[in-house]
C-alpha positions in Angstrom: -93.5 28.2 147.7 -90.6 26.3 149.5 -90.3 25.6 152.9 -88.8 27.6 155.4 -85.1 27.0 156.6 -84.8 26.5 159.9 -82.2 29.2 161.6 -80.0 27.4 164.0 -78.8 29.0 166.9 -75.0 29.1 167.6 -73.6 29.3 171.2 -70.3 30.9 171.6 -67.6 30.8 174.1 -67.9 32.9 177.2 -64.7 35.1 177.9 -64.1 38.4 179.4 -67.9 39.0 179.5 -68.0 38.5 176.0 -69.2 36.0 173.7 -66.7 35.4 170.8 -66.3 32.4 168.5 -63.8 30.1 168.7 -60.6 31.3 167.2 -60.1 28.4 165.1 -63.5 28.6 163.7 -64.6 25.4 164.5 -68.1 24.2 166.0 -70.2 21.1 166.5 -73.9 20.0 166.6 -75.9 19.7 169.7 -79.7 19.5 170.0 -80.0 21.1 166.3 -77.6 24.0 167.5 -74.3 25.0 166.4 -72.0 25.1 169.5 -68.2 26.5 169.5 -65.4 24.0 169.6 -63.0 25.8 171.8 -59.2 25.3 171.1 -55.9 25.5 173.0 -55.7 29.0 172.2 -59.2 29.8 173.5 -58.1 28.5 176.7 -55.2 30.8 177.0 -57.1 33.5 176.3 -59.7 32.5 178.8 -57.1 32.3 181.4 -55.7 36.0 180.8 -59.5 37.0 181.3 -59.7 35.3 184.6 -56.3 36.7 185.6 -57.3 40.1 184.6 -60.5 39.8 187.0 -59.0 38.6 189.9 -57.9 41.7 191.3 -61.3 43.6 191.4 -63.3 40.7 192.2 -61.0 39.3 195.0 -61.0 42.9 196.4 -64.7 43.5 196.4 -66.1 43.2 199.9 -67.7 39.8 200.7 -71.0 41.5 201.1 -70.9 42.8 197.3 -70.1 39.6 196.2 -72.7 37.7 198.0 -75.2 40.5 196.4 -74.0 39.9 192.9 -74.7 36.1 193.5 -78.1 36.3 194.7 -78.8 38.6 191.6 -77.3 35.8 189.6 -79.6 33.4 191.3 -82.7 36.2 190.4 -81.7 35.8 186.7 -81.7 32.1 186.8 -85.0 31.9 188.3 -86.5 34.2 185.6 -84.9 31.7 182.6 -86.4 28.7 184.3 -88.6 27.9 181.3 -85.7 28.4 178.9 -83.6 25.7 180.8 -86.6 23.2 180.7 -86.8 24.1 176.6 -83.1 22.6 176.7 -83.9 19.5 178.3 -82.9 20.5 182.0 -86.0 19.3 184.1 -87.5 21.7 186.3 -86.6 20.4 189.6 -83.1 20.7 188.6 -83.3 24.3 187.6 -84.9 24.8 190.9 -82.4 22.8 192.7 -79.5 24.8 190.9 -81.1 28.3 191.8 -81.4 27.1 195.2 -77.8 26.0 195.5 -76.7 29.5 194.2 -78.5 31.2 197.2 -77.0 29.1 199.5 -73.6 29.8 198.4 -74.5 33.5 197.9 -75.2 33.2 201.7 -71.9 32.2 202.6 -70.1 34.9 201.1 -69.9 37.1 204.5 -69.9 34.1 206.9 -67.1 31.8 205.7 -64.3 34.0 207.1 -66.0 34.0 210.3 -66.2 30.2 210.2 -62.8 29.4 208.7 -60.9 32.3 210.0 -60.2 33.4 213.6 -58.1 34.7 216.2 -55.4 32.1 217.7 -54.1 31.6 221.2 -50.3 32.6 221.2 -48.1 32.5 224.2 -47.0 36.2 224.2 -48.4 40.0 224.0 -49.4 39.4 220.2 -52.7 39.1 218.1 -52.5 36.2 215.9 -55.3 36.2 213.3 -56.0 33.9 210.6 -58.0 35.2 207.5 -58.9 33.1 204.5 -57.9 34.4 201.0 -58.8 33.2 197.4 -56.5 31.2 195.7 -56.5 33.2 192.4 -57.7 31.6 189.1 -59.4 28.1 189.2 -60.0 25.8 185.9 -62.8 23.6 186.5 -64.0 20.3 184.2 -67.7 20.7 185.0 -69.7 17.3 185.3 -71.8 16.1 182.6 -74.9 14.9 184.9 -76.8 16.8 186.2 -75.6 19.4 183.5 -76.7 22.5 185.5 -76.7 21.6 189.2 -73.6 20.1 188.7 -72.2 23.1 186.8 -73.6 25.5 189.5 -72.1 23.1 192.7 -68.7 23.7 191.0 -68.6 27.1 189.8 -70.6 29.0 192.7 -68.2 27.7 195.4 -65.1 28.9 193.4 -66.2 32.5 193.1 -68.2 33.3 196.0 -64.8 33.3 198.1 -63.2 35.5 195.5 -61.6 33.3 192.9 -62.2 33.8 188.9 -62.9 30.6 187.1 -62.3 29.2 183.6 -64.8 26.5 183.0 -64.6 23.8 180.7 -67.9 22.8 179.8 -69.4 19.1 179.5 -68.8 18.3 176.0 -72.1 16.2 175.9 -74.4 18.9 177.7 -72.9 22.1 176.6 -76.3 24.3 176.3 -76.8 24.6 179.9 -73.5 25.7 180.4 -73.7 28.4 177.7 -77.1 29.4 178.6 -75.9 30.0 182.1 -73.0 32.3 180.9 -75.9 34.1 179.0 -77.4 34.4 182.7 -74.0 35.8 184.1 -73.5 38.1 181.4 -76.8 39.8 182.1 -76.4 40.0 185.8 -74.0 42.1 187.6 -71.1 39.7 187.5 -67.8 41.5 186.0 -66.6 40.1 183.1 -63.9 37.6 183.2 -65.0 36.3 186.8 -66.2 33.2 185.0 -65.4 31.9 181.5 -66.8 29.1 179.9 -65.4 27.0 177.0 -67.1 24.4 175.3 -66.0 21.5 173.4 -63.4 18.4 174.1 -62.1 18.2 177.8 -59.1 16.4 176.4 -58.2 19.4 174.4 -58.8 22.6 176.5 -58.3 21.0 180.0 -54.5 19.7 179.8 -53.9 23.5 178.7 -55.5 24.6 181.7 -53.8 22.2 183.8 -50.1 23.3 182.5 -51.0 27.1 182.3 -48.4 28.7 184.9 -51.3 31.5 185.4 -53.6 28.9 186.8 -53.6 28.3 190.5 -55.8 25.5 190.9 -57.7 22.9 188.9 -60.8 20.9 189.8 -61.0 17.7 187.8 -64.3 16.8 188.8 -65.8 16.3 185.4 -63.1 14.1 184.1 -64.3 10.6 183.6 -61.1 9.1 182.0 -58.5 8.0 184.8 -55.3 8.4 182.3 -56.7 11.8 181.6 -57.2 12.7 185.3 -53.7 11.1 186.2 -51.9 13.5 183.1 -53.7 16.3 184.4 -52.4 15.8 187.9 -49.0 15.6 186.5 -49.2 18.8 184.6 -50.7 20.8 187.5 -47.9 19.5 189.7 -45.4 21.8 187.7 -46.4 25.0 189.5 -47.9 23.0 192.4 -51.4 24.0 191.8 -54.2 22.7 193.8 -56.0 19.9 192.8 -59.4 18.7 193.3 -59.9 15.0 191.9 -62.6 13.7 190.0 -66.0 12.7 191.8 -67.6 9.2 191.1 -70.0 9.3 188.2 -72.8 8.5 190.8 -71.8 11.1 193.2 -75.4 12.8 194.5 -75.3 16.3 193.8 -78.4 16.9 195.5 -77.0 16.5 198.6 -75.9 19.1 201.2 -72.5 20.2 199.6 -70.9 21.3 203.0 -68.3 23.9 203.2 -65.4 21.5 201.4 -65.5 22.9 197.9 -65.0 26.7 199.2 -62.3 26.0 201.8 -60.4 23.7 199.1 -59.8 26.6 197.1 -58.7 29.3 199.6 -55.3 30.2 200.9 -54.9 31.1 204.9 -52.9 34.2 205.7 -51.9 34.3 209.3 -50.8 37.8 210.9 -49.2 38.8 214.0 -49.9 42.0 215.7 -48.4 43.3 219.2 -51.1 44.3 221.6 -51.1 47.7 223.0 -49.8 48.6 226.3 
């Protein structure tokens, strides 16, 4: 009797709430599993999905977004052992879950901290309120695979943005497994889209895309590529978050910077009643 042939799992892309294969048909091998190798067209499709989700997600109440993020944390907690089986340390899964809960708690508080009434000389109310930037392209960090990923995705979406994530090419399984968590939570399709493959192939397309409003280059390690991406982003005045050092301490208190960096501020004048 012949030996049984092992059936490899195929990890697909996550675009618009669905799991399509790369339109190129390509894949690469990671930990005895097939992982889709995203193309430039996949990147463009992900931007279309993210843009379509902006209106509904940005228009949801902050309280509702917080509820949905907390539900994601619940699902992440329930899949702890699955991440551990992929090689993610249990302590990192716990830290990523806690980080997700932390950001969920900011959903209905950030506007109170970052916005407010401004003193003006005249019979007017002058109020500043934060609003989401729109579609954000994110290059995820390689290490720590899960905590780093959560630390760049959660602050972008909690404030009402939608994201296209270019996962680390060397550690994509945590990203696609997180996508499976998102797909089984209450997060609307298109709010988070995950591409696996080469950053050098997908991120330049995202940085140059006219329908992307901001790029987070956190996981880009090549200085020349980072400089090229900034130039591409300048074509439509995208906001740019520059790469962080390879030894960045992701376990430290993240503060508010990643949330506020992806917000616009609207200021409204209104006459006072007599």
